[in-house]
N, CA, C and O atoms as a DFTB+ gen file, in Angstrom:
716 C
 N C O
     1  1       0.853      -1.195       0.000
     2  2       0.000       0.000       0.000
     3  2       0.885       1.240       0.000
     4  3       1.792       1.341       0.826
     5  1       0.645       2.182      -0.903
     6  2       1.557       3.321      -1.029
     7  2       1.469       4.360       0.083
     8  3       2.404       5.145       0.238
     9  1       0.403       4.402       0.854
    10  2       0.253       5.419       1.895
    11  2       0.494       4.821       3.268
    12  3      -0.056       3.774       3.612
    13  1       1.339       5.511       4.062
    14  2       1.610       5.062       5.426
    15  2       1.596       6.246       6.367
    16  3       2.077       7.329       6.033
    17  1       1.039       6.030       7.548
    18  2       1.106       7.044       8.604
    19  2       2.494       7.028       9.221
    20  3       3.214       6.032       9.151
    21  1       2.854       8.155       9.825
    22  2       4.000       8.200      10.726
    23  2       3.492       8.830      12.007
    24  3       3.052       9.980      12.015
    25  1       3.556       8.070      13.087
    26  2       2.951       8.475      14.350
    27  2       1.502       8.879      14.065
    28  3       0.743       8.053      13.558
    29  1       1.090      10.105      14.367
    30  2      -0.303      10.506      14.167
    31  2      -0.506      11.290      12.871
    32  3      -1.553      11.910      12.685
    33  1       0.483      11.269      11.973
    34  2       0.406      12.079      10.759
    35  2       0.190      11.192       9.538
    36  3       0.883      10.193       9.344
    37  1      -0.783      11.580       8.723
    38  2      -1.117      10.827       7.519
    39  2      -0.929      11.702       6.287
    40  3      -1.123      12.915       6.359
    41  1      -0.553      11.104       5.158
    42  2      -0.487      11.867       3.912
    43  2      -1.861      12.428       3.538
    44  3      -2.898      11.844       3.853
    45  1      -1.837      13.572       2.859
    46  2      -3.063      14.223       2.375
    47  2      -2.935      14.360       0.862
    48  3      -1.951      14.896       0.354
    49  1      -3.945      13.867       0.152
    50  2      -3.933      13.890      -1.310
    51  2      -5.001      14.826      -1.838
    52  3      -6.129      14.840      -1.347
    53  1      -4.633      15.615      -2.852
    54  2      -5.601      16.446      -3.547
    55  2      -6.444      15.601      -4.488
    56  3      -6.406      14.372      -4.444
    57  1      -7.196      16.269      -5.328
    58  2      -8.062      15.597      -6.295
    59  2      -7.248      15.065      -7.473
    60  3      -6.275      15.687      -7.902
    61  1      -7.654      13.922      -7.982
    62  2      -7.099      13.314      -9.187
    63  2      -5.593      13.048      -9.088
    64  3      -4.875      13.149     -10.083
    65  1      -5.123      12.711      -7.894
    66  2      -3.720      12.349      -7.685
    67  2      -3.545      10.884      -8.068
    68  3      -4.396      10.050      -7.759
    69  1      -2.450      10.580      -8.734
    70  2      -2.118       9.193      -9.051
    71  2      -0.882       8.782      -8.267
    72  3       0.158       9.436      -8.336
    73  1      -1.009       7.688      -7.519
    74  2       0.113       7.065      -6.826
    75  2       0.287       5.666      -7.393
    76  3      -0.616       4.837      -7.286
    77  1       1.436       5.399      -7.994
    78  2       1.683       4.046      -8.466
    79  2       1.703       3.106      -7.254
    80  3       2.214       3.482      -6.198
    81  1       1.157       1.893      -7.389
    82  2       1.094       0.986      -6.242
    83  2       2.452       0.671      -5.596
    84  3       2.493       0.275      -4.430
    85  1       3.552       0.836      -6.322
    86  2       4.863       0.510      -5.756
    87  2       5.529       1.678      -5.037
    88  3       6.581       1.495      -4.425
    89  1       4.947       2.868      -5.095
    90  2       5.567       4.011      -4.409
    91  2       5.245       3.953      -2.914
    92  3       4.363       3.208      -2.485
    93  1       5.971       4.745      -2.135
    94  2       5.719       4.863      -0.701
    95  2       5.601       6.345      -0.355
    96  3       6.529       7.116      -0.597
    97  1       4.476       6.740       0.204
    98  2       4.230       8.111       0.638
    99  2       3.929       8.017       2.135
   100  3       2.920       7.444       2.548
   101  1       4.834       8.597       2.939
   102  2       4.839       8.317       4.376
   103  2       4.755       9.602       5.181
   104  3       5.529      10.533       4.960
   105  1       3.808       9.652       6.121
   106  2       3.767      10.713       7.120
   107  2       3.244      12.040       6.621
   108  3       2.222      12.096       5.936
   109  1       3.946      13.113       6.965
   110  2       3.511      14.480       6.716
   111  2       3.822      14.887       5.278
   112  3       4.751      15.649       5.012
   113  1       3.014      14.355       4.360
   114  2       3.177      14.614       2.931
   115  2       1.841      15.114       2.401
   116  3       0.801      14.495       2.621
   117  1       1.884      16.228       1.707
   118  2       0.684      16.783       1.069
   119  2       0.955      16.863      -0.428
   120  3       1.941      17.461      -0.857
   121  1       0.068      16.253      -1.221
   122  2       0.226      16.208      -2.674
   123  2      -0.957      16.922      -3.308
   124  3      -2.111      16.587      -3.044
   125  1      -0.659      17.911      -4.149
   126  2      -1.681      18.745      -4.762
   127  2      -2.428      18.076      -5.901
   128  3      -2.017      17.035      -6.414
   129  1      -3.533      18.695      -6.283
   130  2      -4.387      18.207      -7.365
   131  2      -3.582      17.898      -8.622
   132  3      -2.641      18.614      -8.967
   133  1      -3.969      16.819      -9.299
   134  2      -3.434      16.428     -10.604
   135  2      -1.953      16.072     -10.590
   136  3      -1.317      16.056     -11.644
   137  1      -1.397      15.789      -9.428
   138  2       0.006      15.374      -9.360
   139  2       0.111      13.857      -9.396
   140  3      -0.882      13.145      -9.245
   141  1       1.341      13.374      -9.599
   142  2       1.563      11.930      -9.679
   143  2       2.898      11.564      -9.057
   144  3       3.865      12.325      -9.099
   145  1       2.913      10.358      -8.470
   146  2       4.118       9.796      -7.859
   147  2       4.266       8.399      -8.460
   148  3       3.355       7.575      -8.375
   149  1       5.416       8.148      -9.063
   150  2       5.588       6.988      -9.926
   151  2       6.335       5.840      -9.261
   152  3       6.635       5.871      -8.067
   153  1       6.626       4.830     -10.068
   154  2       7.117       3.522      -9.632
   155  2       8.313       3.614      -8.687
   156  3       9.317       4.261      -8.984
   157  1       8.175       2.945      -7.535
   158  2       9.257       2.783      -6.565
   159  2       9.830       4.089      -6.038
   160  3      10.979       4.133      -5.599
   161  1       9.044       5.140      -6.079
   162  2       9.445       6.420      -5.489
   163  2       9.093       6.414      -4.008
   164  3       8.101       5.812      -3.598
   165  1       9.916       7.090      -3.209
   166  2       9.670       7.210      -1.774
   167  2       9.623       8.687      -1.407
   168  3      10.571       9.425      -1.673
   169  1       8.524       9.120      -0.798
   170  2       8.402      10.448      -0.201
   171  2       8.202      10.221       1.288
   172  3       7.124       9.820       1.729
   173  1       9.266      10.484       2.068
   174  2       9.247      10.126       3.493
   175  2       9.214      11.380       4.352
   176  3      10.247      11.984       4.642
   177  1       7.999      11.761       4.754
   178  2       7.782      12.931       5.591
   179  2       7.671      12.550       7.047
   180  3       6.622      12.738       7.662
   181  1       8.730      12.021       7.602
   182  2       8.666      11.579       8.991
   183  2       9.164      12.641       9.971
   184  3       8.495      12.889      10.974
   185  1      10.297      13.272       9.724
   186  2      10.844      14.239      10.679
   187  2      10.614      15.686      10.245
   188  3      11.064      16.614      10.918
   189  1       9.931      15.879       9.149
   190  2       9.543      17.197       8.659
   191  2       8.521      16.983       7.549
   192  3       8.181      15.843       7.232
   193  1       8.038      18.051       6.966
   194  2       6.951      17.936       5.995
   195  2       7.467      17.940       4.557
   196  3       8.539      18.461       4.251
   197  1       6.653      17.337       3.690
   198  2       6.870      17.354       2.246
   199  2       5.601      17.889       1.614
   200  3       4.499      17.452       1.945
   201  1       5.762      18.840       0.699
   202  2       4.637      19.389      -0.047
   203  2       4.952      19.260      -1.534
   204  3       6.000      19.712      -1.996
   205  1       4.041      18.643      -2.274
   206  2       4.141      18.563      -3.734
   207  2       2.981      19.377      -4.268
   208  3       1.827      19.110      -3.932
   209  1       3.271      20.362      -5.093
   210  2       2.241      21.259      -5.599
   211  2       1.329      20.618      -6.636
   212  3       1.381      19.413      -6.879
   213  1       0.510      21.440      -7.228
   214  2      -0.489      21.054      -8.226
   215  2       0.197      20.723      -9.556
   216  3       1.087      21.448      -9.999
   217  1      -0.228      19.615     -10.191
   218  2       0.218      19.282     -11.542
   219  2       1.669      18.846     -11.647
   220  3       2.244      18.873     -12.735
   221  1       2.266      18.447     -10.541
   222  2       3.673      18.026     -10.556
   223  2       3.771      16.511     -10.645
   224  3       2.830      15.794     -10.306
   225  1       4.919      16.037     -11.105
   226  2       5.152      14.598     -11.187
   227  2       6.516      14.271     -10.616
   228  3       7.503      14.963     -10.864
   229  1       6.543      13.189      -9.839
   230  2       7.771      12.718      -9.205
   231  2       7.988      11.307      -9.746
   232  3       7.270      10.373      -9.389
   233  1       8.980      11.172     -10.603
   234  2       9.116       9.960     -11.401
   235  2       9.878       8.845     -10.691
   236  3      10.409       9.018      -9.594
   237  1       9.908       7.708     -11.355
   238  2      10.402       6.429     -10.863
   239  2      11.728       6.534     -10.106
   240  3      12.658       7.217     -10.536
   241  1      11.784       5.839      -8.970
   242  2      12.999       5.657      -8.170
   243  2      13.505       6.931      -7.501
   244  3      14.644       6.975      -7.036
   245  1      12.685       7.946      -7.451
   246  2      13.085       9.178      -6.768
   247  2      12.923       9.010      -5.263
   248  3      12.017       8.320      -4.795
   249  1      13.822       9.656      -4.510
   250  2      13.740       9.690      -3.053
   251  2      13.564      11.138      -2.623
   252  3      14.376      11.997      -2.963
   253  1      12.504      11.403      -1.875
   254  2      12.276      12.719      -1.289
   255  2      12.300      12.587       0.221
   256  3      11.541      11.807       0.796
   257  1      13.181      13.358       0.868
   258  2      13.262      13.306       2.325
   259  2      13.549      14.697       2.860
   260  3      13.626      15.660       2.097
   261  1      13.707      14.801       4.168
   262  2      13.740      16.083       4.876
   263  2      14.766      16.021       6.001
   264  3      15.298      14.954       6.310
   265  1      15.041      17.178       6.612
   266  2      15.883      17.226       7.814
   267  2      15.051      17.725       8.988
   268  3      14.178      18.579       8.830
   269  1      15.332      17.188      10.152
   270  2      14.554      17.503      11.355
   271  2      14.937      18.876      11.925
   272  3      15.960      19.461      11.569
   273  1      14.087      19.354      12.808
   274  2      14.323      20.612      13.496
   275  2      15.430      20.430      14.533
   276  3      15.527      19.387      15.179
   277  1      16.259      21.457      14.679
   278  2      17.307      21.474      15.699
   279  2      17.299      22.849      16.355
   280  3      16.662      23.766      15.837
   281  1      17.987      23.018      17.479
   282  2      18.069      24.362      18.068
   283  2      18.676      25.387      17.100
   284  3      18.286      26.554      17.101
   285  1      19.622      24.948      16.286
   286  2      20.240      25.857      15.316
   287  2      19.326      26.133      14.119
   288  3      19.396      27.206      13.521
   289  1      18.473      25.171      13.771
   290  2      17.541      25.289      12.638
   291  2      16.157      24.886      13.107
   292  3      15.735      23.749      12.897
   293  1      15.433      25.827      13.755
   294  2      14.138      25.472      14.340
   295  2      13.111      24.940      13.344
   296  3      12.200      24.210      13.735
   297  1      13.242      25.295      12.057
   298  2      12.317      24.783      11.046
   299  2      12.841      23.532      10.361
   300  3      12.117      22.906       9.587
   301  1      14.092      23.154      10.632
   302  2      14.681      22.034       9.912
   303  2      14.731      22.354       8.432
   304  3      14.867      23.514       8.044
   305  1      14.623      21.326       7.607
   306  2      14.606      21.508       6.148
   307  2      13.486      20.675       5.556
   308  3      13.681      19.493       5.272
   309  1      12.300      21.278       5.362
   310  2      11.230      20.550       4.681
   311  2      11.554      20.422       3.190
   312  3      12.463      21.082       2.686
   313  1      10.815      19.581       2.504
   314  2      10.919      19.454       1.050
   315  2       9.669      20.071       0.455
   316  3       8.556      19.608       0.705
   317  1       9.858      21.127      -0.341
   318  2       8.746      21.834      -0.969
   319  2       8.948      21.786      -2.478
   320  3       9.963      22.255      -2.992
   321  1       7.980      21.218      -3.179
   322  2       8.004      21.146      -4.641
   323  2       6.819      21.954      -5.140
   324  3       5.686      21.715      -4.722
   325  1       7.066      22.906      -6.026
   326  2       6.021      23.805      -6.508
   327  2       5.048      23.144      -7.475
   328  3       4.948      21.920      -7.552
   329  1       4.337      23.987      -8.205
   330  2       3.348      23.556      -9.191
   331  2       4.016      23.294     -10.537
   332  3       4.955      23.989     -10.923
   333  1       3.521      22.289     -11.239
   334  2       3.960      21.949     -12.600
   335  2       5.464      21.700     -12.663
   336  3       6.161      22.201     -13.546
   337  1       5.941      20.913     -11.703
   338  2       7.348      20.524     -11.650
   339  2       7.465      19.092     -12.149
   340  3       6.659      18.234     -11.791
   341  1       8.469      18.840     -12.974
   342  2       8.804      17.497     -13.414
   343  2      10.093      17.087     -12.712
   344  3      11.139      17.711     -12.889
   345  1       9.998      16.031     -11.917
   346  2      11.167      15.465     -11.244
   347  2      11.485      14.165     -11.969
   348  3      10.711      13.210     -11.899
   349  1      12.611      14.120     -12.661
   350  2      12.990      12.967     -13.471
   351  2      13.284      11.722     -12.654
   352  3      13.219      11.737     -11.425
   353  1      13.607      10.655     -13.350
   354  2      13.861       9.353     -12.733
   355  2      15.107       9.401     -11.839
   356  3      16.094      10.065     -12.155
   357  1      15.031       8.683     -10.720
   358  2      16.182       8.445      -9.835
   359  2      16.821       9.724      -9.310
   360  3      18.046       9.834      -9.254
   361  1      16.001      10.675      -8.931
   362  2      16.472      11.935      -8.341
   363  2      16.448      11.805      -6.824
   364  3      15.603      11.097      -6.274
   365  1      17.366      12.481      -6.148
   366  2      17.322      12.617      -4.694
   367  2      17.042      14.076      -4.374
   368  3      17.801      14.966      -4.758
   369  1      15.945      14.313      -3.667
   370  2      15.576      15.650      -3.203
   371  2      15.601      15.607      -1.688
   372  3      14.859      14.834      -1.080
   373  1      16.446      16.427      -1.063
   374  2      16.573      16.361       0.391
   375  2      16.444      17.750       1.000
   376  3      17.364      18.563       0.909
   377  1      15.306      18.016       1.616
   378  2      15.114      19.247       2.363
   379  2      15.374      20.507       1.552
   380  3      16.032      21.431       2.029
   381  1      14.864      20.547       0.336
   382  2      15.086      21.690      -0.559
   383  2      13.747      22.294      -0.968
   384  3      12.684      21.745      -0.676
   385  1      13.821      23.437      -1.650
   386  2      12.626      24.119      -2.146
   387  2      12.757      24.294      -3.646
   388  3      13.752      24.830      -4.135
   389  1      11.742      23.838      -4.376
   390  2      11.723      23.935      -5.833
   391  2      10.510      24.763      -6.223
   392  3       9.392      24.469      -5.800
   393  1      10.725      25.789      -7.022
   394  2       9.644      26.668      -7.459
   395  2       8.752      26.018      -8.493
   396  3       8.793      24.802      -8.686
   397  1       7.949      26.826      -9.156
   398  2       6.992      26.364     -10.159
   399  2       7.659      26.227     -11.524
   400  3       8.657      26.889     -11.811
   401  1       7.090      25.354     -12.363
   402  2       7.537      25.198     -13.747
   403  2       9.032      24.922     -13.831
   404  3       9.765      25.619     -14.533
   405  1       9.472      23.906     -13.112
   406  2      10.878      23.495     -13.128
   407  2      10.980      22.063     -13.630
   408  3      10.010      21.306     -13.606
   409  1      12.172      21.709     -14.083
   410  2      12.479      20.336     -14.451
   411  2      13.777      19.955     -13.765
   412  3      14.794      20.633     -13.910
   413  1      13.731      18.860     -13.013
   414  2      14.906      18.330     -12.335
   415  2      15.305      17.069     -13.097
   416  3      14.587      16.069     -13.070
   417  1      16.447      17.117     -13.774
   418  2      16.871      16.036     -14.659
   419  2      17.181      14.737     -13.943
   420  3      17.487      14.719     -12.751
   421  1      17.095      13.656     -14.691
   422  2      17.304      12.307     -14.167
   423  2      18.625      12.205     -13.406
   424  3      19.650      12.738     -13.833
   425  1      18.576      11.512     -12.277
   426  2      19.780      11.227     -11.517
   427  2      20.381      12.408     -10.780
   428  3      21.490      12.298     -10.257
   429  1      19.698      13.516     -10.722
   430  2      20.221      14.693     -10.022
   431  2      20.054      14.543      -8.520
   432  3      19.204      13.791      -8.044
   433  1      20.888      15.279      -7.779
   434  2      20.816      15.329      -6.325
   435  2      20.703      16.789      -5.921
   436  3      21.554      17.609      -6.266
   437  1      19.644      17.106      -5.186
   438  2      19.401      18.466      -4.705
   439  2      19.419      18.392      -3.179
   440  3      18.587      17.716      -2.575
   441  1      20.368      19.088      -2.566
   442  2      20.655      18.930      -1.138
   443  2      19.858      19.915      -0.267
   444  3      19.095      20.742      -0.767
   445  1      20.065      19.795       1.047
   446  2      19.371      20.612       2.041
   447  2      19.515      22.105       1.787
   448  3      20.585      22.596       1.428
   449  1      18.418      22.805       1.980
   450  2      18.351      24.266       1.971
   451  2      18.667      24.888       0.623
   452  3      18.907      26.092       0.542
   453  1      18.672      24.090      -0.436
   454  2      18.770      24.644      -1.784
   455  2      17.441      25.308      -2.110
   456  3      16.379      24.800      -1.750
   457  1      17.506      26.450      -2.797
   458  2      16.308      27.128      -3.276
   459  2      16.425      27.237      -4.794
   460  3      17.324      27.890      -5.324
   461  1      15.491      26.578      -5.475
   462  2      15.403      26.640      -6.928
   463  2      14.151      27.448      -7.243
   464  3      13.042      26.990      -6.967
   465  1      14.306      28.656      -7.824
   466  2      13.120      29.473      -8.107
   467  2      12.359      28.947      -9.324
   468  3      12.705      27.904      -9.878
   469  1      11.337      29.668      -9.728
   470  2      10.515      29.286     -10.879
   471  2      11.346      29.224     -12.158
   472  3      12.341      29.931     -12.318
   473  1      10.899      28.349     -13.065
   474  2      11.424      28.231     -14.422
   475  2      12.931      27.980     -14.457
   476  3      13.705      28.755     -15.019
   477  1      13.311      26.874     -13.837
   478  2      14.704      26.436     -13.842
   479  2      14.756      25.005     -14.348
   480  3      13.879      24.196     -14.046
   481  1      15.794      24.700     -15.122
   482  2      16.042      23.351     -15.591
   483  2      17.381      22.901     -15.008
   484  3      18.400      23.576     -15.154
   485  1      17.350      21.739     -14.341
   486  2      18.560      21.134     -13.802
   487  2      18.904      19.957     -14.709
   488  3      18.108      19.028     -14.850
   489  1      20.089      19.991     -15.326
   490  2      20.505      18.932     -16.245
   491  2      20.680      17.603     -15.546
   492  3      20.972      17.553     -14.351
   493  1      20.502      16.527     -16.291
   494  2      20.612      15.174     -15.748
   495  2      21.951      14.981     -15.047
   496  3      22.988      15.438     -15.528
   497  1      21.916      14.298     -13.906
   498  2      23.123      13.951     -13.183
   499  2      23.767      15.078     -12.402
   500  3      24.891      14.925     -11.925
   501  1      23.093      16.194     -12.260
   502  2      23.678      17.351     -11.572
   503  2      23.592      17.197     -10.056
   504  3      22.750      16.464      -9.539
   505  1      24.475      17.898      -9.360
   506  2      24.487      17.949      -7.900
   507  2      24.428      19.410      -7.489
   508  3      25.328      20.189      -7.802
   509  1      23.361      19.778      -6.783
   510  2      23.238      21.142      -6.280
   511  2      23.578      21.080      -4.789
   512  3      22.870      20.456      -3.998
   513  1      24.675      21.739      -4.431
   514  2      25.242      21.681      -3.084
   515  2      24.346      22.363      -2.061
   516  3      23.565      23.246      -2.415
   517  1      24.452      21.962      -0.788
   518  2      23.595      22.521       0.261
   519  2      23.637      24.045       0.318
   520  3      24.695      24.666       0.213
   521  1      22.447      24.627       0.490
   522  2      22.331      26.064       0.708
   523  2      22.406      26.938      -0.522
   524  3      22.298      28.158      -0.400
   525  1      22.585      26.373      -1.697
   526  2      22.680      27.189      -2.916
   527  2      21.316      27.791      -3.246
   528  3      20.279      27.146      -3.089
   529  1      21.342      29.030      -3.702
   530  2      20.141      29.705      -4.184
   531  2      20.387      29.994      -5.656
   532  3      21.282      30.762      -6.008
   533  1      19.580      29.368      -6.516
   534  2      19.776      29.486      -7.957
   535  2      18.987      30.666      -8.515
   536  3      18.126      31.228      -7.839
   537  1      19.291      31.030      -9.751
   538  2      18.585      32.112     -10.434
   539  2      17.506      31.578     -11.356
   540  3      17.658      30.506     -11.942
   541  1      16.423      32.314     -11.484
   542  2      15.292      31.921     -12.319
   543  2      15.665      31.983     -13.804
   544  3      16.505      32.782     -14.218
   545  1      15.013      31.110     -14.600
   546  2      15.167      31.156     -16.040
   547  2      16.494      30.628     -16.553
   548  3      16.925      30.987     -17.649
   549  1      17.144      29.780     -15.770
   550  2      18.482      29.312     -16.128
   551  2      18.533      27.787     -16.236
   552  3      17.719      27.073     -15.650
   553  1      19.525      27.313     -17.011
   554  2      19.894      25.909     -17.078
   555  2      21.132      25.725     -16.213
   556  3      22.130      26.426     -16.379
   557  1      21.054      24.766     -15.278
   558  2      22.182      24.421     -14.410
   559  2      22.594      22.994     -14.712
   560  3      21.751      22.119     -14.910
   561  1      23.912      22.764     -14.745
   562  2      24.428      21.424     -15.002
   563  2      25.733      21.221     -14.244
   564  3      26.442      22.176     -13.925
   565  1      26.033      19.953     -13.963
   566  2      27.335      19.584     -13.434
   567  2      27.322      19.158     -11.988
   568  3      26.286      19.159     -11.322
   569  1      28.517      18.788     -11.512
   570  2      28.761      18.344     -10.138
   571  2      29.997      19.047      -9.633
   572  3      31.103      18.559      -9.863
   573  1      29.863      20.159      -8.962
   574  2      28.627      20.825      -8.551
   575  2      27.964      21.565      -9.716
   576  3      28.619      21.956     -10.682
   577  1      26.659      21.745      -9.596
   578  2      25.894      22.407     -10.652
   579  2      26.282      23.881     -10.751
   580  3      26.455      24.575      -9.749
   581  1      26.409      24.323     -11.981
   582  2      26.709      25.727     -12.264
   583  2      25.752      26.219     -13.351
   584  3      25.277      25.438     -14.175
   585  1      25.481      27.512     -13.339
   586  2      24.642      28.095     -14.390
   587  2      25.387      27.970     -15.716
   588  3      26.542      28.380     -15.835
   589  1      24.711      27.397     -16.707
   590  2      25.303      27.215     -18.030
   591  2      24.872      28.344     -18.958
   592  3      25.682      28.908     -19.693
   593  1      23.562      28.667     -18.909
   594  2      23.028      29.707     -19.784
   595  2      21.577      29.962     -19.422
   596  3      20.957      29.213     -18.668
   597  1      21.055      31.046     -19.985
   598  2      19.621      31.340     -19.835
   599  2      18.827      30.351     -20.685
   600  3      19.272      29.936     -21.756
   601  1      17.653      29.983     -20.195
   602  2      16.749      29.135     -20.974
   603  2      16.156      29.928     -22.125
   604  3      15.905      31.127     -22.004
   605  1      15.934      29.249     -23.243
   606  2      15.240      29.882     -24.358
   607  2      13.751      29.924     -24.049
   608  3      13.284      29.235     -23.142
   609  1      13.011      30.721     -24.790
   610  2      11.562      30.767     -24.595
   611  2      10.941      29.406     -24.877
   612  3       9.991      29.003     -24.207
   613  1      11.473      28.704     -25.861
   614  2      10.966      27.367     -26.175
   615  2      11.211      26.409     -25.003
   616  3      10.340      25.600     -24.682
   617  1      12.366      26.487     -24.372
   618  2      12.650      25.632     -23.215
   619  2      11.753      25.983     -22.031
   620  3      11.279      25.097     -21.321
   621  1      11.527      27.258     -21.824
   622  2      10.629      27.664     -20.740
   623  2       9.226      27.101     -20.980
   624  3       8.585      26.612     -20.049
   625  1       8.754      27.171     -22.215
   626  2       7.441      26.597     -22.546
   627  2       7.427      25.089     -22.348
   628  3       6.411      24.523     -21.945
   629  1       8.550      24.437     -22.629
   630  2       8.614      22.980     -22.498
   631  2       8.510      22.528     -21.043
   632  3       8.126      21.388     -20.781
   633  1       8.844      23.401     -20.097
   634  2       8.733      23.032     -18.688
   635  2       7.283      22.734     -18.322
   636  3       7.002      21.725     -17.676
   637  1       6.371      23.597     -18.726
   638  2       4.948      23.375     -18.454
   639  2       4.429      22.211     -19.288
   640  3       3.632      21.404     -18.810
   641  1       4.887      22.127     -20.547
   642  2       4.460      21.034     -21.416
   643  2       4.792      19.679     -20.791
   644  3       3.972      18.762     -20.821
   645  1       6.001      19.554     -20.221
   646  2       6.425      18.302     -19.605
   647  2       5.486      17.910     -18.467
   648  3       5.068      16.757     -18.369
   649  1       5.160      18.870     -17.615
   650  2       4.249      18.587     -16.502
   651  2       2.853      18.233     -17.014
   652  3       2.212      17.319     -16.494
   653  1       2.387      18.946     -18.022
   654  2       1.050      18.664     -18.563
   655  2       1.002      17.289     -19.232
   656  3      -0.023      16.610     -19.187
   657  1       2.107      16.883     -19.851
   658  2       2.186      15.535     -20.428
   659  2       1.974      14.492     -19.340
   660  3       1.241      13.525     -19.545
   661  1       2.607      14.677     -18.188
   662  2       2.446      13.728     -17.098
   663  2       1.054      13.783     -16.482
   664  3       0.592      12.782     -15.934
   665  1       0.378      14.914     -16.554
   666  2      -1.020      14.969     -16.110
   667  2      -1.866      14.066     -17.010
   668  3      -2.695      13.296     -16.524
   669  1      -1.649      14.165     -18.320
   670  2      -2.397      13.306     -19.248
   671  2      -2.060      11.826     -19.012
   672  3      -2.944      10.970     -19.036
   673  1      -0.792      11.541     -18.789
   674  2      -0.370      10.165     -18.558
   675  2      -1.013       9.590     -17.293
   676  3      -1.538       8.477     -17.316
   677  1      -0.974      10.339     -16.198
   678  2      -1.572       9.830     -14.951
   679  2      -3.081       9.691     -15.098
   680  3      -3.679       8.804     -14.490
   681  1      -3.715      10.567     -15.906
   682  2      -5.155      10.420     -16.154
   683  2      -5.450       9.093     -16.854
   684  3      -6.460       8.450     -16.568
   685  1      -4.564       8.681     -17.779
   686  2      -4.745       7.377     -18.426
   687  2      -4.677       6.255     -17.401
   688  3      -5.475       5.319     -17.450
   689  1      -3.726       6.342     -16.470
   690  2      -3.602       5.324     -15.433
   691  2      -4.829       5.324     -14.519
   692  3      -5.337       4.263     -14.156
   693  1      -5.299       6.512     -14.152
   694  2      -6.496       6.577     -13.294
   695  2      -7.706       6.009     -13.998
   696  3      -8.512       5.315     -13.379
   697  1      -7.849       6.291     -15.284
   698  2      -8.963       5.788     -16.082
   699  2      -8.881       4.269     -16.178
   700  3      -9.890       3.574     -16.056
   701  1      -7.679       3.764     -16.395
   702  2      -7.448       2.324     -16.493
   703  2      -7.824       1.619     -15.195
   704  3      -8.363       0.513     -15.224
   705  1      -7.545       2.247     -14.064
   706  2      -7.822       1.642     -12.755
   707  2      -9.318       1.500     -12.497
   708  3      -9.739       0.654     -11.709
   709  1     -10.117       2.330     -13.162
   710  2     -11.568       2.285     -12.963
   711  2     -12.230       1.141     -13.735
   712  3     -13.354       0.744     -13.424
   713  1     -11.518       0.609     -14.753
   714  2     -12.138      -0.436     -15.573
   715  2     -11.829      -1.813     -15.064
   716  3     -12.277      -2.801     -15.645
């Protein structure tokens, strides 16, 4: 079963959310309308909260986790994913904030307290070091990730297109489950 409580906290799902049966969504996790969580993905909101916005997709083998509160960091590091975000296969997201209309490339690692604003593309296999604050409208690549160039208008449009494609895909899965 993909949903699990942690202590007295249960995941909260918006409307038309698709969870693949092999994923695990645990504890303080809120998933917005029309979002999807795919095969063997883990979103573990045990020591802090995870929020996935509207129309976002978290693809196969991704791990989403958080950092707990400490005296030095009273809020800890929650994981916040904005609206219409595409998180590629086998990504690690740990206690970071991702804005709207972003794409996180396959195999990337985004560490604690990273802030990725709206309309950013992270190239496959990139590592964004703890505490980095990126600039909007840019392509970042590498280990450590560095700004490569500004996104073209076509690339910016493709960010929303990618998320909308996954909305259509998850709708097919939801429709299939009803038959």
